[in-house]
N, C-alpha and C positions, 0 to 999 in steps of 0.2 A: 388934866393928867390922868384922872380916874378912867376916862374913856379910852385913853391910850393903853392903860393897863388891861382893860377888857379886850382890846384888839390883840394885844400880845398873848393874853390867856387863850383866846380863840385860836390864834395861830399855833400855840403850843399844843393844844388839844388836837388840832388837825394833824400836826406833824407826828404826835404820839400815836394817833390812830394809824397813820401810814407805817410808822416804825414798827409797831407791834403786830401788824397784820390782823387787825381787829375784825376784819370781815371774814371770819372763819366760815367756810362754806357749809359745814355740816357738823352735826353732833359727833359723828364718827371721827372727823378730822380733829375736832376739839379734844376729844378723849385721847386720840392717838398722840397729839402734841403733849398733852398733860402726862401721859404714860411715859413718854421719852424723858421729860423733865424729872418725873418721879424716879426713874431708874438712875438718872444722874445724881439726884440727891441721896439715893441709897448707897452710893459709892463712898460716902463720907462716914467715918466712924462716929462723928458727933450726932448724926441723925438716927443711928440704929436703935438706941433706947426708945426714941419717940415712935419710930415705925413699929417697934415691937409692942408698945404699951398704949399708944394713943387711941382714943375712942374713934377718931377720924382726922381728916386733914383736907386742906384745900391747896391745890397746886396751880400756880400761875406760870405757865411756860415762858411767856415773854411779856415783861412789863417795860414799857418805855417811859423814861423820865427825862424831863428837860425844862429849860426855862431861861429867861433873862429878866431878873428881878421878880417876876411873877412866874411860877413854874407849876408843873403838874406831872402826874403819872397816871397811866391807865394800862390795864391788862385784863384779859379774860382768862378764866380758869375753870377747873373742875373740882367739885367737892366729892370726897371719898368717905365712905363709912365701911369698915371691915374690908378694906382694899377694893371695894366695888364703887364705881362712879354712881352718884345719886342725883347730882344737880350741876348745873353750870353756875358760875359766879363771876362777878366783876369787881375789880379793885380800882378805886379812884383816889387820887391825892391832889390837893391844891396846896401850894406854899407861896408865901409872900415874904420877901426878905432878900438876903444876899444869895441869889441862885444864878449860876451861869453854867451853860454846857448841856450835855445830854448823855444818857447812858441807857443800856438795855440790860435787864437782869431777869433771872427766874426767881420765884419766891414760893415757899411752902409755909403754911400756917398749920400747926398741929393743935388739936383740941384734946385736952387732958381727959375730959369726961363728957357725959351726955349734956349737963347744963351748959358747958362751954360750946358744944356743938349746936345745941338748940338756940343759944344767943346768936351765933353766926347765921344759922338758917333763918332766923327771924329778922336779920338785918340790923342787929343791935351791937355789932362789934365795930368799934372805931378806935384805932390806936392813937394814944395821946401825942401831944406835940413833941415830947421828948422820947418817943418810942424809937427803938433801934432793933436791928436784927443781927443774928450771927451771920457774918459774911464768910461763906465757905470759899477758901482758896487753897491751892496746893501749897503746903509747907508754911502756912501762916497762921497766926493766932487771931482771934476775933473777940467781939463782945456781943452780948445779947441782952435784951430786956424790953419791957414795954412799960408804959406809964411812969417813966423816969427811973425804973429799977434796972440795975445792970448786973451781969455776971460774965464770966469769961469761958472760952472754950479753946481747945487746941486740937491739932490733928491727932494727938496721941490719946487724949482723954477728954471727954465732954463734961463740962461743968454747967452747961446750959440747963435751965430749968423753966418750969411753967410759971407765968405771972398772970394772974386773973384767968387761969385755965388755958392760956395760949403760949406757944413758943413759935418764933418766926426765924426761918433761915433764908438767906438769899445766896444766889450764885451769879456773879457778874458775867455778862456776855460781851461787854465791850463798852467803850465810850469813856469820857472824862467829865467829871462833874465836880464843881466847887459849890458847896452849899452850906449855909449857916442860916436856916430858916425855920419858922414855926410851921410845922406840917403834920398832918395826920392822915393815915389811910382809912378809907371807908370801904367796907365789903358789903356786897349785895348779892344774895342768891338770885339767879335769873333763870328764865326758861331756856331750854335748848333751842 
């Protein structure tokens, strides 16, 4: 049965790679896609305090997530400091448990200060199994948190805050996912 799970996991990763368009052809294309996603995130009032005050942030324009018992997520992004792109990055997630379906979303991770940014750039950021993000949708409220801590946000007033120097927002692009699984995202700075 374990080998069967490995095959499913391999199929999920292949599908996610195709879904997210991971074969970005160039640094320019990767930055262009990240800039478009960044502009979309800037449209939400919840994110404005973070864009105004964060030391930096990482934008993942298209993260594909899917699975059948064993799931995963993958996306490529760009790390910004003072609104300038400084590095590429990868997001990976593996989950085991009740996971069915697939979805695509954009994600942004804000770094409160230099120590949080440095941890990210050293590949030392992994969101805990209970981590969640503020899901930005038109006219809806959401919750945010990492490492099991939560807070809420609405379209009128943001109550999202930094936990361990990070705040995460997502924007759904489509798909349907049913998931109750232990999962954590790992981030790795990569070369262009």
